[in-house]
N, C-alpha and C positions, 0 to 999 in steps of 0.2 A: 936547745928548745927554741921554738918559734911559734908565733900565732898562726893558726891554720888559715890558709888562703881560701879554703872551702867553707869554713864556718868560723867566724871570728870569736865565737864562744868556746873554741877548743884550742888546745896547744898540741903541736906536732913534736914528737920526740924523734928528731931526725936520725941521730945515731942509733937509737934502739930499733927504729923501723927498718933500717938497712940491715942490721944484724938479724932481726927476726926473719926478713925475707931471705937472707942468705941461708940461715938454718933451715927454713921451710923448704927451700929448693934442694938443699943437700939431702934432707931426709925423705923428700917426696919425688925426687927426679923420676923414679920408675913409674910412679902414678901419673905424672904429668906428661910422660912420653906418649905421643899419639893423640893427645887432646888438642883441639883447636878452638879459636874464638868464633863466635857467631855474629859479632858486631864489629864495627870499626871504632876504635877508641882513640880520641885525639887528646894528646898530652900537652901540646903547645902548637904554635903555628908551624913549626918545623918537624915535630915528632908526632907520629901516630902509629898505631898497630892496626893493620888491615884485617878485615874479617877473613877467616880461614888461616890465620897465622897460628903457629904453635902457641899454646897457652903459656909455655915457659917464657915467651917473649915479653909478656906482661910482668912476670916476676923479674926478669932481667932488667926491664925498664926501671923498676923500683930500686934496683941495687946499683944502677950506674950513675 
């Protein structure tokens, strides 16, 4: 666990979050196929997901 960087009043469950996203992608891969992002999402100075990317790229970003 760690304090959230987004909201200091919350705690992130790092291990559980990764497991949840992995399970989500395993069970919903067929539903995610063909869906794309409409916005560009910046995760850090070096990492971002461009608009028009497969939606699964965001899920993959959360599990890496």
